[in-house]
C-alpha positions in Angstrom: 54.8 140.6 149.2 58.2 141.8 151.2 60.1 143.3 147.7 56.1 145.9 147.7 56.2 146.4 151.4 60.2 148.0 150.7 59.5 149.8 147.9 56.7 151.8 149.9 59.2 151.9 152.8 61.8 153.4 150.3 59.1 155.9 149.2 58.5 156.2 153.2 61.9 157.0 153.5 62.1 159.2 150.9 59.7 161.7 152.6 61.0 161.1 155.9 63.9 162.3 154.2 62.4 165.9 153.1 60.7 166.4 156.2 64.1 165.8 158.9 65.3 168.9 156.6 62.0 170.9 156.3 61.6 170.6 152.5 58.6 170.0 150.7 57.6 167.2 148.9 58.0 169.4 145.4 59.4 167.3 142.7 62.9 168.3 142.9 63.1 167.9 145.9 62.1 164.5 146.4 64.0 163.5 143.2 67.3 165.1 145.0 66.2 162.9 148.4 65.2 159.6 146.3 69.1 159.9 145.3 70.1 160.7 147.8 69.2 157.6 149.6 69.8 155.1 147.3 72.3 156.1 145.4 75.1 157.8 147.2 78.0 157.3 145.1 76.2 159.7 142.7 77.5 163.8 142.1 73.9 164.3 143.8 74.7 161.7 146.8 77.7 163.1 147.5 77.4 166.7 147.3 74.1 166.1 149.6 76.1 163.9 152.4 78.7 166.8 152.3 76.2 169.3 153.7 74.7 166.7 155.9 77.6 164.2 156.8 77.8 166.7 160.0 74.6 166.4 161.0 73.4 169.8 159.4 70.1 169.9 158.0 70.5 170.9 153.9 68.7 174.1 152.8 66.1 174.6 149.9 68.6 177.3 147.9 71.2 174.5 148.3 69.0 171.9 147.6 68.2 174.3 144.1 72.2 174.5 143.8 73.0 170.8 144.1 70.4 169.9 141.0 71.3 172.8 139.3 74.5 171.8 139.7 73.9 168.4 138.4 71.3 168.8 136.0 69.7 166.8 133.1 73.4 166.0 131.4 75.3 165.8 134.3 72.2 164.2 136.2 74.5 161.4 137.0 77.4 162.0 135.1 79.1 164.2 133.1 78.7 164.2 129.3 80.9 162.5 127.8 81.3 163.4 123.0 83.3 159.6 122.8 80.9 158.5 124.7 77.3 160.1 123.0 75.0 157.1 122.4 75.5 156.0 125.9 75.1 159.1 127.2 72.7 160.1 125.9 71.1 157.3 127.2 71.8 157.9 130.3 70.9 161.6 130.5 67.4 159.9 128.4 66.7 158.0 131.9 67.9 160.5 133.9 65.3 162.7 133.1 62.8 159.3 132.9 63.5 159.2 136.8 63.1 163.4 137.6 59.6 162.7 135.5 58.8 159.4 137.4 59.8 161.4 140.8 57.4 164.1 139.9 54.3 162.0 139.2 55.3 160.1 142.8 55.3 163.5 144.4 52.2 164.4 142.3 49.9 161.6 143.2 50.5 162.7 147.2 49.2 166.0 146.3 46.2 164.2 145.3 45.9 161.7 147.9 46.0 164.8 150.3 43.5 166.5 148.7 41.3 164.0 148.7 41.9 163.3 152.3 41.2 167.0 152.7 37.6 166.8 150.6 36.6 164.0 152.3 37.4 165.5 156.0 35.4 168.2 155.3 32.2 166.9 153.6 32.3 164.2 156.7 33.3 166.3 159.6 32.1 163.9 162.1 35.4 161.3 160.4 32.0 158.8 159.5 33.3 158.5 156.7 35.4 154.7 154.7 38.6 157.0 153.5 40.1 152.9 152.6 39.3 153.4 149.5 41.5 156.6 148.7 44.5 154.8 150.4 43.8 152.1 148.8 44.3 154.0 146.2 47.8 155.6 146.8 49.4 153.0 148.7 48.9 151.1 145.1 50.1 154.0 143.2 52.8 154.4 145.2 54.2 150.9 145.1 54.1 151.6 141.1 55.7 154.6 141.2 58.4 153.0 143.3 59.1 149.9 141.1 59.0 152.4 138.0 61.6 154.5 140.4 64.1 151.5 142.0 63.8 150.2 137.9 65.5 153.2 136.4 67.9 154.5 139.7 69.1 150.8 138.2 69.3 151.1 135.3 71.0 154.6 135.0 73.8 153.4 138.1 74.0 150.4 135.4 74.5 153.1 132.3 77.4 155.8 135.3 79.6 152.4 135.9 79.4 151.5 131.9 80.4 155.7 130.9 82.9 155.4 133.8 84.3 152.6 132.8 84.4 153.8 129.2 86.1 156.5 130.5 88.5 154.7 132.2 89.3 152.9 129.3 90.0 155.9 127.3 92.5 157.5 129.3 94.5 153.7 129.2 97.2 153.2 127.3 96.7 149.7 125.5 99.4 148.4 125.7 100.8 148.9 129.3 97.4 150.0 131.0 99.3 153.2 132.2 97.9 156.7 132.1 97.8 157.7 128.4 99.0 161.3 127.2 95.8 162.4 127.9 95.1 161.0 131.0 98.7 162.5 132.0 97.8 165.7 129.9 94.8 166.1 133.1 96.6 165.6 135.6 99.6 167.4 135.4 97.0 170.5 134.3 95.7 169.3 137.3 98.4 170.0 139.7 99.2 172.8 138.4 96.0 174.5 139.3 96.9 173.6 142.5 100.6 175.0 142.5 101.6 172.6 144.4 105.3 171.7 144.5 105.2 167.7 142.2 108.7 166.4 141.4 108.9 165.8 136.9 110.2 162.2 136.2 111.2 161.5 132.4 111.8 157.7 131.3 113.4 156.1 128.7 114.2 152.4 127.9 118.2 152.2 126.8 118.7 150.7 123.0 115.9 149.6 122.9 115.0 150.6 118.9 118.2 147.8 118.8 116.0 145.7 120.4 112.8 146.2 117.9 115.3 145.7 114.6 116.9 142.2 116.4 113.8 140.4 117.5 110.8 142.1 116.2 108.2 144.9 117.6 106.1 141.8 119.0 109.7 141.5 121.8 109.9 145.2 121.3 106.0 145.7 122.8 107.0 143.1 125.4 109.9 144.5 126.9 107.8 148.2 126.8 105.4 146.5 129.5 107.4 144.8 131.8 109.6 148.2 132.8 105.6 149.8 132.5 104.9 147.4 135.2 108.9 147.7 136.8 107.7 151.0 137.0 104.3 151.0 138.2 105.7 148.7 141.8 108.4 150.5 142.6 106.8 153.7 142.3 103.0 152.8 143.6 101.7 154.6 145.0 102.3 158.2 142.4 101.6 158.0 139.3 102.9 156.8 136.2 102.5 157.0 132.7 103.4 156.2 129.4 104.6 159.8 128.3 104.6 157.7 124.1 106.5 155.2 122.1 109.7 153.5 124.9 109.1 156.6 127.2 107.8 157.1 130.1 106.5 159.6 132.9 106.7 159.3 136.6 105.0 162.2 139.0 104.9 162.9 142.6 103.6 165.6 144.8 106.9 166.1 146.4 109.6 168.4 145.9 111.7 166.2 147.0 113.7 165.6 144.3 116.0 162.8 145.7 112.9 160.3 146.4 111.8 160.1 143.2 115.7 159.6 142.5 115.5 156.6 144.8 112.2 155.0 143.5 113.7 155.0 139.5 116.7 153.8 141.1 115.0 150.3 142.4 113.5 150.6 139.6 116.6 150.4 137.5 117.9 147.5 140.2 114.6 145.5 139.9 115.0 145.3 136.2 118.8 144.4 135.9 118.0 142.0 138.2 115.0 140.3 136.2 116.6 137.0 133.8 114.7 138.1 130.5 114.7 135.3 127.6 112.8 135.1 124.1 110.3 132.8 124.3 110.9 131.4 120.9 114.7 130.2 121.8 114.7 130.8 125.7 117.6 132.7 124.6 119.2 135.5 126.6 119.0 139.0 125.9 121.0 140.7 128.6 120.6 143.8 130.3 117.2 145.2 130.5 117.9 149.2 131.4 116.3 152.5 131.7 117.7 156.1 131.6 115.6 159.3 133.5 115.6 162.4 133.8 113.8 164.6 137.0 112.9 168.1 137.6 110.9 169.7 140.1 108.2 171.8 138.6 107.0 175.0 141.2 103.7 176.4 141.3 100.7 177.3 138.1 101.8 178.7 134.7 104.1 176.9 132.7 105.6 175.7 135.6 105.0 171.9 133.8 105.7 172.6 130.3 109.8 174.2 131.9 110.2 171.1 134.2 109.7 168.7 131.4 111.8 170.7 129.4 114.3 170.2 131.9 113.6 166.9 132.7 113.8 165.4 128.8 117.7 167.7 129.4 118.8 166.2 132.2 117.7 162.3 130.4 119.5 163.5 128.0 122.6 163.9 129.5 122.2 160.2 131.4 122.0 158.7 127.8 125.1 160.8 127.7 126.7 159.2 130.2 126.7 156.0 129.4 122.5 155.2 130.3 121.4 153.5 133.2 121.4 156.0 135.2 118.9 158.9 136.7 120.2 162.3 136.6 118.1 165.4 138.8 118.2 168.6 136.6 
């Protein structure tokens, strides 16, 4: 009975939300209100919260805009062709949820009409409306149960899809951002137009490590350098640019600050004693070189900074390796 009461309360809260914002209890508005109250982390939930957070009422045109912006394929997350089956299931559940909300709202309208007809047939108020109320409660509990189950599945699907998207943007070996995520991050910063420092880092003498000890040991060296960079540069963006090369991006115009972070990482790496697991043989110094450049504005600024950072990296290699140079 407690579960049923909770479900009925959820429906009442949804209708109360609509009433407080002076929104009609249409299927679309019911869907929006239900999601805003029960899944505040969804795109619809966040959009509604942004409007009402300072005590403002959400207007009908705003509600319409939110539903239009996050309808069907983007109801609980953008459609992703690389996760087509999961996205299709998510879309199906979103449509199902909308249909359930529509059914619940229709039932509410039917309930209101029946009460109105009862009142007109019995103006003295001597009739028994308990059967109408009982049917409405039963229907509400059933609809609320279906809505809750659909919401739970949609939420789980959205989390699964977001996890899949996150995995698709991570380098499998190091767990850092991969080239796809790097390109997206740089594009986002370019769109904002804010200054950002871009650093390219390359492990010194890595080919000789692979040739002498094998790719298994080479992978361990890559992971070690990746974790060292990530720790030293946190919370800044660190990604695997490719092979034994990494990228660090900091929203700043301070080249010296990035150089300092990278030198800290170099020092940490120099203090790390790296040995072969099989023989306990010391491998000697593991180091990296880096080039740092500044990107300003949008357009080709990222590409220009990457070219400059790459040139500085080559100068660092030519200068004897194990150093960081600015463009």
